[in-house]
FIROTOR-326433 format. One record per residue: x, y, z of N, C-alpha, C, O in turn. Coordinates in steps of 0.001 Angstrom, whole numbers, padded with zeros to 6 digits, always signed. Example, Ala and Ser with C-alpha at 12.3 -4.5 7.8 and 13.67 -1.06 7.14 Angstrom:
<vogus>
+013190-005690+007800+012300-004500+007800+013200-003300+007800+014236-003319+008465+012850-002250+007080+013670-001060+007140+012900+000030+007870+013409+001138+008039
</vogus>
This chain:
<vogus>
+019302+041040+029017+018791+042198+029590+017220+042173+029271+016785+041790+028185+016528+042555+030172+014949+042885+030165+014643+044126+029219+015223+045211+029273+013725+043804+028426+013146+044861+027395+011736+045155+027504+010986+044298+027970+011321+046214+027145+010029+046537+027009+009497+046687+025630+010006+047479+024836+008481+045939+025338+008089+045835+023911+006793+046100+023615+005931+045610+024345+006407+046929+022482+005266+047338+022114+004477+046009+021733+004893+045208+020896+003100+045844+022557+002362+044485+022239+001119+045018+021400+000645+044274+020542+000586+046249+021611-000927+046468+020933-001116+047961+021065-000665+048604+022013-001824+048490+020043-002404+049823+020040-003740+049930+019618-004300+049181+018818-004322+051101+020317-005736+051531+020336-005841+052948+020154-005040+053760+020617-006973+053254+019381-007454+054694+019441-008741+054973+019214-009481+054198+018608-009217+056432+019821-010766+056356+019821-010628+057907+019375-009772+058669+019826-011636+058258+018391-011785+059772+018118-013449+059908+018148-014084+058998+017615-014061+060848+018661-015375+061112+018782-015808+061048+017705-014998+061192+016789-017395+060785+017328-017832+060693+016044-018239+062178+015530-018535+062317+014343-018255+063166+016313-018812+064408+015828-017586+065175+014911-016474+065305+015422-017810+065595+013752-016792+066096+013034-017251+067511+012739-018264+067770+012089-016374+068466+013301-016632+070029+013014-015797+070513+011824-014571+070583+011748-016715+070829+010921-015855+071259+009562-015598+072892+009788-016077+073581+010688-014678+073329+008683-014344+074858+008901-015468+075583+008528-015669+076665+009080-016303+075132+007609-017413+075992+007343-018548+076045+008386-019352+076976+008381-018612+074956+009352-019491+075069+010367-018788+076182+011514-019452+077106+011984-017554+075973+011827-016746+076690+012589-016662+078420+012267-016877+079280+013122-016379+078628+011151-016350+079892+010798-017675+080585+010436-017579+081810+010514-018953+080109+010040-019790+080757+009705-019479+081627+008473-018945+081149+007472-019857+083013+008590-019732+083938+007887-018548+084732+007804-018465+085554+006891-017496+084585+008741-016461+085136+008784-015800+085494+007491-016173+084881+006491-015007+086271+007393-014230+086535+006155-013091+085580+005820-012797+085132+004712-012386+085311+007241-011335+084329+007003-011873+082918+007278-011981+082582+008457-012220+082064+006315-013008+080615+006498-011933+079593+006324-010762+079622+006702-012637+078629+005626-012155+077315+005355-010654+077379+004485-009686+076742+004900-010575+078239+003209-009518+078300+002660-008347+079033+003533-007194+078658+003321-008521+079811+004269-007549+080482+005004-006956+079461+005928-005733+079354+006014-007937+078552+006765-007504+077692+007679-006686+076549+007145-005658+076133+007678-007262+076051+005983-006284+075102+005506-004988+075458+005057-004024+074709+005218-004898+076867+004351-003580+077067+004010-002673+077551+005102-001479+077635+004815-003085+077909+006401-002352+078469+007491-002051+077551+008439-001079+077748+009168-002838+076409+008573-002749+075440+009606-002749+074081+009035-001956+073203+009374-003729+073944+008105-003683+072495+007056-004918+071718+007762-004940+070508+007537-005897+072212+008544-006880+071486+009049-008123+071957+008155-008279+073121+007787-009043+070827+007835-010266+070822+007192-011239+070600+008174-012173+071401+008120-011308+069667+009143-012298+069205+010199-011584+068963+011457-010357+068923+011371-012070+068808+012507-011707+068088+013666-012807+067398+014309-013957+067708+014000-012576+066481+015184-013608+065794+015992-013542+066446+017177-012474+066863+017627-014938+066617+017912-015173+067227+019078-015979+066358+019862-016981+065767+019459-015459+066308+021080-016292+065259+021818-017636+065963+022352-017682+067134+022729-018683+065102+022327-020078+065625+022680-020556+064688+023908-021046+063559+023870-020210+065642+025170-020657+064887+026542-019883+063771+026903-020236+063028+027818-018602+063553+026097-017618+062796+026574-016454+063282+027123-015984+064236+026502-015701+062839+028317-014791+063309+029115-013358+063022+028557-013317+062349+027527-012251+063419+029069-011153+062875+028909-010909+061415+029321-010246+060635+028637-011448+061126+030398-011262+059657+030814-012298+058870+029936-011807+057922+029324-013416+059052+029792-014288+058436+028710-013487+057907+027549-013434+056713+027257-012799+058984+026834-011980+058507+025765-010824+057584+026078-010507+056712+025268-010140+057754+027296-009200+057196+027453-009378+055784+027722-008526+054918+027523-010449+055625+028152-010961+054131+028575-011281+053488+027376-010947+052310+027248-011905+054094+026429-012270+053248+025178-010787+053176+024311-010601+052057+023835-009786+054090+024045-008657+053782+023677-007881+052592+024289-007484+051618+023649-007722+052798+025591-007257+051645+026271-007862+050310+026176-007193+049278+026129-009130+050355+026149-009589+049092+025839-009226+048330+024638-009110+047110+024526-009053+049330+023684-008876+048875+022269-007192+048317+022114-006817+047424+021353-006538+048922+022831-005015+048697+022997-004903+047237+023580-004254+046331+023058-005623+047151+024720-005626+045507+025289-006293+044640+024526-005896+043476+024491-007286+044990+023868-007993+043957+022710-006810+043815+021577-006414+042674+021337-006271+044839+020924-004993+044550+020174-004121+043674+020553-003792+042787+019765-003548+043748+021892-002514+042804+022631-003043+041420+023086-002310+040543+023542-004405+041301+022917-004784+040052+023418-004646+039873+024866-004548+038753+025367-004634+041189+025690-004218+040948+027121-005745+041254+027920-006621+042033+027543-005745+040535+028914-006934+040751+029808-006562+041905+030953-007391+042337+031754-005377+042265+030897-005052+043256+032092-003714+043930+031882-003033+043698+030883-003303+044870+032951-001883+045534+032795-001696+045810+034262-002568+045938+035122-000193+045886+034396+000246+045887+035676+000131+047428+036325+000141+047534+037551+000024+048588+035505-000181+049777+035743-000726+050476+034521-000892+049942+033425-000967+051636+034810-001970+052718+033796-001208+054010+034084-001029+054547+035177-000732+054457+032676-000112+055912+032717-001215+056696+031875-001571+056230+030793-001774+057912+032374-002565+058692+031513-001805+059870+031396-001493+060486+032415-001446+060289+030200-000762+061762+029492-001890+062315+029066-002679+061777+028289-002033+063676+029683-003198+064632+029673-002988+066040+029768-002488+066510+030790-003329+066782+028778-003075+068191+029070-004809+069002+029476-004945+070202+029714-005814+068096+029461-006960+068311+029819-007651+067552+030851-008723+067036+030538-007188+067397+032077-007863+066520+032891-009379+066854+033331-009844+067993+033277-009957+065933+033690-011212+066121+034095-011555+066682+035426-012575+067302+035727-010270+066281+036379-010268+066916+037769-008800+067558+038042-007804+066987+037597-008714+068547+038652-007337+068626+039339-007070+067783+040216-005899+067421+040330-007919+067334+040932-007631+066183+041710-008998+065527+041916-010050+066158+042013-008860+064031+041981-007794+063231+041890-007310+063098+040451-007856+063733+039549-006248+062244+040227-005891+061812+038852-006755+061181+038041-007623+060615+038706-006890+061033+036809-007803+060384+036009-007367+058751+035767-008222+057865+035733-006125+058526+035629-005360+057175+035436-006058+056125+036308-006271+055032+035784-006477+056345+037695-006962+055360+038687-008363+055067+038188-008705+053885+038210-009283+056032+037709-010525+055816+036939-010463+054824+035752-011212+053863+035580-009452+055218+034973-009307+054550+033837-008966+052900+034150-009453+051963+033518-008134+052806+035137-007963+051501+035431-008848+050636+036101-008714+049413+036077-009901+051324+036800-010911+050795+037462-011927+050421+036358-012375+049280+036249-012239+051374+035602-013240+051094+034341-012820+050085+033576-013708+049392+033080-011578+049779+033317-011126+048750+032460-011124+047405+033127-010937+046358+032508-011371+047492+034601-011281+046112+035157-009969+045717+035645-009821+044510+035836-009050+046439+035870-007671+046333+036153-007402+046110+037555-006368+045597+037982-008414+046534+038285-008148+046357+039904-007500+047553+040257-007676+048646+039718-006708+047285+041231-006231+048085+042173-004488+048516+041784-003643+048805+042631-004331+048473+040711-002814+048503+040007-002486+049970+040434-003350+050746+040842-001208+050273+040309-000662+051674+040325-001051+052468+039022-000836+052006+037901-001583+053573+039221-002126+054347+037987-001859+056100+038399-002106+056706+039442-001370+056480+037342-001219+057962+037655-001206+058893+036281-001063+058417+035155-001367+060202+036551-001386+061115+035401+000110+061591+035031+001022+061400+035836+000295+062106+034006+001566+062791+033733+001101+063935+032646+000455+063726+031619+001611+065247+033148+001416+066403+032491+002531+066758+031701+003492+066957+032445+002825+066930+030464+004152+067259+029845+003608+067742+028605+004205+067351+027602+002538+068559+028417+001845+069235+027306+001872+068277+026072+001600+067102+026317+002141+068587+024872+001668+067699+023648+002897+066648+023739+002865+065650+023019+003739+066819+024427+004874+065565+024530+004631+064642+025759+005475+063811+026095+003618+064785+026327+003341+063931+027439+003454+062379+027004+004224+061607+027576+002614+061998+025941+002765+060574+025445+004471+059949+025390+004859+058912+025929+005178+060771+024701+006738+060560+024734+007220+060252+026056+007713+059147+026287+007094+061338+027138+007249+061186+028372+006837+059901+029287+007472+059352+030187+005396+059578+028677+004997+058418+029343+005564+057182+028902+005715+056224+029660+005953+057181+027426+006598+055816+027005+007752+055596+027815+007941+054545+028428+008637+056710+027825+009833+056747+028869+009967+055880+030112+010731+054957+030397+008713+056638+030927+008395+056351+032133+008171+054725+031953+008974+053913+032411+007105+054390+031306+006743+053018+031367+007635+051946+030918+007476+050800+031338+008650+052277+030013+009655+051377+029572+010846+051329+030890+011483+050303+031129+010979+052349+031515+011761+052164+032601+011098+051479+033920+011728+051096+034906+009778+051413+033737+009051+050692+034868+009274+049318+034581+009423+048569+035547+009330+048777+033258+009326+047509+032855+010730+046999+032902+011027+045939+033453+011436+047650+032410+012956+047191+032524+013486+047066+033717+014349+046221+033952+013012+047923+034637+013435+048048+036082+013056+046821+037043+013607+046472+038087+011961+046276+036384+011395+044953+037102+010064+045658+037778+009528+044736+038393+009441+046603+037919+008452+047109+038739+007267+046562+038204+006438+046206+039041+006983+046408+037015+005823+045936+036258+006213+045001+035136+007298+045182+034584+005383+043968+034734+005758+043159+033331+004700+043981+032219+004722+043662+031030+003895+044928+032662+003015+045383+031480+002353+046874+031760+001674+047054+032771+002549+047734+030979+002186+048805+031186+001138+049628+030240+001546+049774+029088+000235+050026+030443-000794+050722+029527-000579+052381+029462-000851+053070+030445-000143+052877+028407-000014+054136+028305-000968+054928+027443-001010+054764+026224-001657+055700+028021-002585+056443+027280-002470+058096+027179-002331+058892+028108-002571+058354+025784-002749+059823+025746-004022+060169+025320-004532+059675+024314-004720+061226+026233-005949+061433+025793-006278+062835+026129-005794+063218+027194-007112+063837+025354-007602+064987+025425-008769+065473+024880-009024+065231+023701-009598+066197+025641-010507+066852+025467-010379+068277+025465-011142+068948+026160-009426+068851+024703-008973+070183+024715-010077+071058+024173-010008+072228+024548-010917+070799+023502-011853+072068+023204-012773+072384+024339-013553+073327+024204-012756+071564+025636-013128+072161+026722-012541+073404+027326-013139+074173+028079-011044+073535+026823-010512+074433+027598-010289+075738+026514-009489+076631+026794-010967+075751+025433-010659+076926+024577-012023+077754+024682-013155+077302+024860-011599+079159+024516-012341+080361+024439-013702+080036+023256-013375+080113+022072-014707+079797+023466-015789+079563+022466-015824+080744+021465-016329+080609+020350-015236+081986+021920-015254+083205+020959-013967+083094+020257-013843+083791+019249-012995+082347+020607-011730+082486+019984-011749+081358+018710-011328+080223+018938-012182+081667+017554-012429+080752+016486-011053+080334+015993-011008+079269+015378-009952+080995+016165-008742+080499+015558-008127+079400+016393-007581+078476+015791-008156+079397+017732-007715+078139+018830-008644+077382+018351-008121+076428+017775-010024+077340+018301-010707+076259+018028-010719+075398+016618-011126+074265+016361-010053+076494+015763-009635+075867+014286-008534+074918+014607-008466+073930+013877-007722+075025+015494-006325+074228+015556-006643+072935+016058-006300+071890+015505-007476+073032+017389-007575+071672+018178-008836+070778+018110-009992+071200+018077-008479+069587+018096-009694+068441+018385-009501+067548+019431-008643+067763+020287-010170+066629+019443-010546+065641+020635-010163+064218+020562-010902+063714+019716-009383+063351+021032-009286+062033+020914-008257+061599+022048-007782+062294+022946-008042+060251+021756-007201+059299+022887-006657+058192+021992-007238+057649+021053-005503+057973+022433-004673+056885+021724-003855+056219+022853-003569+056795+023903-003536+055067+022570-003061+053933+024012-002039+052880+023228-002207+052428+022095-001102+052652+023999-000377+051259+023624-000142+050633+024753+000163+051229+025787-000270+049315+024652+000287+048238+025814+001799+047797+025432+002158+047124+024466+002503+048310+026362+003781+047594+026567+004095+046508+027637+003830+046644+028831+004651+045489+027120+004877+044298+028195+006489+043853+028094+007234+044204+027179+006827+043104+029097+008272+042747+029103+008549+041660+027965+007745+040760+027724+009611+041805+027369+010039+040966+026500+011343+040164+026905+012069+040479+027847+011553+038999+025996+012555+038031+026404+013966+038701+026448+014102+039679+025713+014864+038377+027084+016218+038831+027212+016596+039030+025799+016267+038184+024968+017324+040183+025430+017571+040522+024301+018432+041729+024306+018881+042229+025337+018662+042218+022990+019230+043662+023210+018456+044937+022547+017502+044790+021783+018898+046001+022868+018034+047205+022883+018252+047351+021291+019274+047050+020674+017076+047874+020781+016705+048156+019294+016125+047028+018557+016150+046995+017327+015589+046076+019295+014919+044951+018736+013558+045467+018126+013114+046600+018314+013004+044560+017428+011360+045093+017004+010451+045269+018242+010241+044477+019161+010010+046397+018049+009130+046852+019171+009449+047479+020249+008636+047855+021094+010844+047662+020301+011486+048080+021594+011697+049705+021384+012415+050170+020499+010981+050464+022307+011215+051846+022218+012393+052394+022905+012662+052097+024069+013176+053284+022104+014258+053794+022689+015493+053742+021853+015479+052942+020917+016569+054476+022045+016793+055332+023271+015948+056558+023186+015574+056939+022077+015590+057260+024357+014869+058517+024485+015501+059615+024429+016600+059662+024982+015007+060731+023781+015674+062184+024197+014283+062917+024675+013196+062930+024096+014634+063471+025815+013626+064386+026569+014194+065702+026991+015297+065733+027537+013477+066838+026761+013997+067960+027287+012990+069175+027455+011892+069155+026900+013417+070246+028254+012256+071194+028653+013078+072433+028674+014300+072563+028744+011952+073471+028585+012610+075047+029013+011669+075747+029622+011013+076575+028991+011485+075536+030820+010562+076571+031671+010536+077910+031504+009552+078564+031851+011766+078541+030877+011565+080115+031023+010876+080409+029963+010855+081606+029677+010089+079421+029032+009132+079825+028066+007814+079164+028279+007087+078775+027365+007547+079060+029610+006152+078399+030065+005241+079240+029507+004227+078680+029091+005316+080659+029350+004009+081340+029382+003478+081339+027622+002407+081802+027232+004473+080735+026800+004200+080684+025508+002801+079774+025053+002101+079940+024054+002669+078861+026038+001240+078055+025909+000800+077839+027214+001585+077292+027988-000479+078215+027664-000857+077979+029129-002272+077981+029241-002905+078536+028343-002928+077411+030268-004088+077376+030710-003937+077839+032304-003701+076952+033124-004060+079115+032719-004249+079513+034055-004819+078518+034833-005713+077867+034293-004483+078216+036096-005234+077221+037114-004687+077657+038526-003610+078242+038638-005485+077342+039587-005096+077354+040704-004167+078714+041247-004553+079834+040913-003251+078602+041875-002757+079914+042021-002075+080880+040845-001579+082003+040938-002211+080188+039949-001653+081095+038527-002772+081874+038080-002651+082977+037546-004070+081185+038345-005224+082095+037868-005538+083094+038865-005829+084234+038503-005504+082746+040182-005706+083848+041070-004729+085003+041096-004986+086146+041476-003598+084562+040651-002648+085750+040289-003085+086658+039236-003189+087880+039342-003386+085787+037983-003501+086701+036818-004803+087495+037225-004809+088692+036938-005731+087049+037760-007219+087877+038108-006651+088995+038578-006787+090053+037962-005872+088912+039834-005567+090108+040639-005119+091073+039788-005569+092217+039732-004084+090545+039008-003217+091631+037907-004345+092238+036895-004453+093427+036593-005061+091296+036495-005918+092007+035512-006809+092931+036150-006872+094015+035568-007543+092811+037219-008326+093666+038003-007734+094944+038204-008329+096021+038236-006296+094702+038360-005514+096235+038631-005543+097133+037623-005613+098362+037667-005458+096107+036367-005437+096889+035097-006670+097124+034184-006689+097457+032999-007836+096833+035152-009063+097113+034576-009675+096134+033660-010778+096274+033132-008836+095078+033502-009131+093867+032467-009743+092689+033189-009765+092582+034415-010215+091857+032374-010861+090792+032567-009952+089510+032458-009435+089225+031378-009779+088808+033478-008605+087483+033349-009048+086517+032788-009925+085949+033439-008710+085893+031427-009427+084622+030848-008906+083356+031669-007745+083248+032063-009848+082472+031862-009686+081031+032144-009329+080184+030940-009166+078989+031186-009209+080495+029951-008935+079663+028643-007573+079534+028399-006696+080186+028965-007390+078580+027445-005927+078360+026881-005500+079522+026085-006360+080025+025362-004317+080036+026092-003589+080892+025162-002189+080404+024760-001488+079650+025435-001869+080949+023544-000788+080412+023207-000181+081677+022181-000958+082443+021611+001138+081764+022054+001692+082792+021248+002245+081924+020035+003348+081378+020028+001207+081880+018905+001433+080898+018046+002681+081166+017105+003268+080146+016744+003138+082277+016689+004144+082435+015939+005339+082188+016813+006130+081419+016268+005688+082572+017914+006952+081937+018795+006832+080452+018973+007880+079811+018904+005802+079865+019174+005733+078481+019314+006204+077843+017806+007025+076929+017879+005794+078210+016565+005663+077695+015229+007423+077559+015153+008043+076524+014911+007932+078758+015400+009433+079115+014900+010152+077746+015695+010853+076950+015070+009852+077603+017228+010734+076807+017859+010449+075435+017497+011378+074649+017310+009042+075025+017365+008730+073551+017067+009424+072869+016233+009921+071780+016521+009561+073567+014845+010446+072717+013638+011820+072487+014329+012348+071375+014321+012437+073676+014985+013713+073072+015190+013926+072382+016222+014964+071723+016281+012854+072364+017445+013037+071672+018502+013004+070144+018350+013699+069302+018919+011807+069958+017239+011587+068554+017093+012785+067820+016201+013173+066658+016330+013173+068636+015434+014173+068189+014303+015370+067759+015291+015868+066634+015234+015787+068734+016191+017062+068467+017027+016814+067313+017775+017635+066398+017712+015725+067194+018538+015399+066309+019499+015379+064886+018777+016009+063942+019254+014674+064779+017680+014646+063527+016762+016075+063239+016265+016359+062054+016085+017024+064192+016018+018433+063771+015695+019006+063220+016788+019761+062262+016622+018817+063598+017768+019505+063205+018794+019265+061820+019448+019990+061158+020190+018051+061586+018958+017313+060103+019380+017984+059304+018293+018591+058284+018620+017930+059669+017042+018496+058670+016127+020102+058340+016283+020588+057248+015990+020892+059530+016823+022204+059498+017103+022269+058398+018142+023067+057476+017975+021391+058438+019326+021728+057585+020241+021379+056130+019998+021913+055224+020639+020417+055917+019003+020032+054484+018401+021079+053985+017314+021065+052829+016892+021880+054834+016944+022830+054352+015984+022475+054640+014744+023289+054426+013846+021329+055125+014476+020625+055298+013071+021036+056537+012217+021271+057557+012863+021154+056599+010891+021342+057688+010280+019878+058062+009784+018927+057282+009739+019877+059461+009404+018617+059923+008687+018388+059143+007342+017215+058978+007005+019213+058731+006679+019023+057984+005488+018249+056672+005711+017391+056311+004905+018571+055931+006860+018107+054826+007409+016608+054747+007920+015864+053766+007930+016352+056118+008365+014859+056136+008816+013878+056139+007750+014061+056788+006719+012660+055313+007996+011376+055264+007035+010491+056273+007360+010148+057166+006586+010137+056143+008447+008738+057018+008764+008838+057757+010236+009277+057266+011276+008352+058966+010041+008411+059680+011394+006823+059964+011771+005962+060245+010936+006658+059863+012874+005429+059924+013317+005644+061337+014508+006238+061325+015586+004983+062370+013887+005400+063625+014657+003785+064204+015227+002659+064028+014761+004237+064893+016333+002986+065530+016957+002247+066494+015752+002924+067173+014981+000941+066455+015714+000158+067191+014676-000257+068531+015018-001470+068698+015143+000649+069702+015226+000449+070448+015793-000086+071647+014473-000947+072510+014641+000591+071429+013347+000050+072505+012258+000873+071677+011225+001917+071083+011494+000271+071717+010022+000885+071321+008896+002097+071933+008272+002977+071269+007723+002098+073242+008383+003372+073935+008093+004561+073319+009108+005692+073172+008646+004312+073010+010321+005315+072672+010970+005830+071095+010417+006992+070687+010418+004904+070533+010064+005210+069043+009548+005883+069297+008332+006690+068394+008112+005873+070147+007472+006277+070322+006378+007771+070763+006591+008706+070401+005876+007858+071599+007679+009262+072273+008023+010018+070959+008557+011219+070879+008299+009439+069979+009243+010443+069053+009720+010988+068129+008560+012095+067591+008512+009882+068059+007563+010440+067340+006328+011527+068007+005349+012383+067395+004710+011339+069202+005364+012394+070245+004635+013852+070248+005485+014882+069861+004933+013838+070710+006847+014985+070612+007605+015650+069186+007540+016871+069178+007384+015174+068308+007614+015806+066842+007625+015987+066350+006107+016706+065378+005875+015465+066889+005300+015796+066309+003864+014928+065185+003713+015515+064302+003088+013751+064858+004039+013032+063851+004066+012201+063757+002709+012009+064766+002030+011699+062461+002333+010748+062510+001356+009348+062965+001557+008754+062886+002632+008843+063461+000422+007550+063941+001014+006581+062664+001145+006583+061697+000382+005627+062884+002438+004907+061505+002863+005635+060655+003935+005041+059775+004558+007018+060966+004140+007825+060468+005084+007310+060667+006300+007179+059679+007022+006964+061794+006721+006375+062592+007890+004845+062206+007852+004139+062690+006968+004386+061458+008668+002901+060955+008548+001972+062418+008891+002383+063328+009611+000872+062396+008312+000098+063498+008523-001353+062878+008948-001646+061813+008404-002139+063352+009720-003627+063031+009576-004358+064731+010395-005485+064810+010882-003531+065666+010340-004107+066606+010788-004974+067520+010273-005492+068440+010904-005176+067179+008757-006372+067766+007894-007619+067256+008412-008578+067999+008202-007881+066087+009089-009053+065380+009352-009395+065428+010815-010536+065323+011266-008225+065608+011554-008282+065533+013296-007848+066584+013909-008148+066663+015100-007062+067644+013331-006641+068618+013946-005485+068356+015112-004929+067258+015123-005220+069100+015835-004301+068984+016817-004825+068420+018165-005256+069168+019042-004772+067131+018289-005417+066459+019616-004380+066407+020806-004383+065526+021666-003506+067448+020746-002449+067662+021909-001927+066068+022479-001563+065204+021682-001956+065871+023827-001337+064654+024064-001579+063177+023373-000897+062152+023380-002751+063486+022818-003298+062127+021993-002749+062030+020799-002790+060935+020237-002151+063094+020192-001772+063238+018761-000879+062104+018527-001366+061173+017886+000048+062024+018826+001049+061042+018244+000529+059533+018604+000728+058735+017688-000075+059015+019726-000574+057527+019602-001629+057477+018833-001599+056427+018192-002952+058389+018484-003778+058310+017597-003303+058065+016275-003801+057140+015633-002434+058752+015804-001761+058730+014547-001075+057385+014368-001248+056648+013397-000252+057132+015437+000381+055931+015446-000531+054403+015225-000266+053410+014546-001652+054713+016086-002679+053379+016031-003234+053655+014396-003222+052726+013589-003629+054786+014084-004275+054658+013011-003437+054307+011567-003856+053777+010539-002031+054840+011927-001319+054440+010739-001023+052773+010771-000944+052112+009735-000902+052313+011858-000638+050731+011854-001924+050236+011500-001935+049248+010767-003086+050751+011894-004296+049789+011290-004389+049806+009858-004784+048815+009243-004091+050739+009361-004200+051213+007626-003072+050328+006919-003255+049922+005771-002112+050088+007498-001087+049295+006857+000001+050349+006553+000901+049957+005811+000051+051255+006872+001127+052399+006484+002499+052012+007339+003525+052654+007112+002495+051045+008239+003719+050716+009083+003773+049195+008854+002965+048378+009297+004814+048954+008120+005371+047629+007916+006505+047028+009022+007482+047635+009461+006122+045806+009301+007377+045368+010053+008654+045280+009373+008868+044867+008234+009529+045755+010290+011135+046058+009899+011480+047646+009627+012586+048183+009688+010396+048150+009356+010607+049616+009263+011272+050427+010643+010962+050251+011821+012221+051306+010111+012770+052141+010981+011687+053428+011250+011357+054158+010315+011210+053610+012527+010425+054721+013027+010571+055701+013983+010840+055387+015142+010432+056807+013659+010782+057675+014988+009656+058408+015284+008810+058670+014429+009582+058768+016461+008441+059471+017114+008969+060829+017729+010068+060846+018283+008291+061822+017646+008589+063147+018167+007589+064279+018411+006615+064511+017694+007937+064942+019486+006785+066054+019781+007174+067089+020467+008276+067041+021013+006505+068032+020566+007006+069325+021150+005657+070194+021503+004726+070296+020704+005670+070761+022706+004704+071469+023262+004945+072315+024554+006059+072725+024878+003887+072520+025208+003797+073213+026365+004608+072896+027390+004601+071710+027719+005421+073756+028085+006332+073357+029136+007529+074594+029095+007853+075173+030132+008041+074869+027983+008163+074321+026929+008763+072719+027192+009681+072610+028005+008272+071546+026542+008712+070334+026696+008742+069640+025257+007949+069965+024374+009628+068752+025108+009985+067900+023900+010356+066592+024159+010854+066293+025244+010119+065562+023047+010757+064265+023354+010749+063681+022036+010040+064181+021163+011441+062710+021814+011595+061768+020582+012095+060338+021237+012606+060129+022337+011783+059481+020228+012380+058040+020316+012114+057502+019183+011443+058023+018293+012853+055961+019148+013042+055225+017887+012458+053970+018026+012457+053623+019207+011946+053132+017245+011800+051701+017300+011673+051255+015817+011352+051940+014846+012069+049674+015892+012097+048963+014611+010650+048381+014584+010405+047509+015418+009754+048724+013804+008250+048476+013792+008127+046970+014001+008929+046277+013375+007332+046424+014710+007007+045043+015037+005693+044471+014021+004951+045153+013314+005697+043157+014198+004156+042556+013831+003363+042921+014806+003309+042097+015719+002622+044022+014960+001650+044168+016015+000314+044732+015682+000191+045592+014809-000620+044292+016319-002151+044882+015678-002495+046010+016668-002170+046242+017832-003343+046673+015683-004061+048022+016093-005363+047924+015944-005818+047495+014884-006232+048331+017049-007439+048365+017119-008213+050168+017182-008023+050893+018159-009032+050601+015994-009194+051848+016275-010791+052032+015878-011472+051245+015221-011159+053180+016408-012508+053504+016389-012834+054990+016187-012428+055944+016850-013708+054979+015060-014066+056360+014893-013422+057121+013769-013864+058174+013310-012469+056573+013413-011741+057402+012038-012138+056743+011041-012747+055684+011198-011825+057327+009644-012207+056798+008521-013327+057571+007866-013795+057189+006793
</vogus>
């Protein structure tokens, strides 16, 4: 049976760190409030760099880590594309010197990277490709209202990538093999997190004009409603992925979850009865990097030696769509190259 195996990881975060003190200035709700409510002390902000720029750097690091000179396809998961048209993935492929390989973007909110892993794994196991570069990259700061300090407190910019390649005949669940996957969505709650665009933006503008208001082009989120669902959504999805892999919660070593809010990460720990520190976190330093969140944390944890060969690892994410996803893998002896962290 053909398998899809993790071969290398890469991550890039911009050098500019925006602290709570800089963000809040003299506002009465400042550093302490943000740390307590969100768990973020600082975040990285792209300065003149676009989503594709970050994706290229992370993708190059993943290729270097895998000792690979190319890939047969590129998949870019993003919530902040540089253009509505064309997709950014072909530009990533071109700038990495990969030639005319198939390349496309995938939009599934903060769960985009998990969706991308599933699609890439299917492309490899189905025989379409022998290797796929999957990148999660977001410059979400570009979609935030500069006057909305609370949203600015939550989000940061970054990019993470993995190279998957075909493995020798083997069984599912071997070292480095992602899956089984659990994916889902609930479009009836699409308006809980959104950035209006195209027809949606025009419709909202007309509606606002009728009400004597101004339509906002920026990201908006119903934070309390999302927070309540994120913990349950990720726990349920992760549990289903574990069941499909034949793992019990007691056999799970590490959880790499979307870095949305430290209270959500703590909620996952409590809900699943996990030990402190078993759900990895770097939100305090990097904030919520949207579709880049899981791959950046995964690469940084691997580079720092926090992931040991043989450990049972689960990945999970929840975000706009609403969309969620989870998967599992036994950690292999694989290299990660990161830039900008530390």
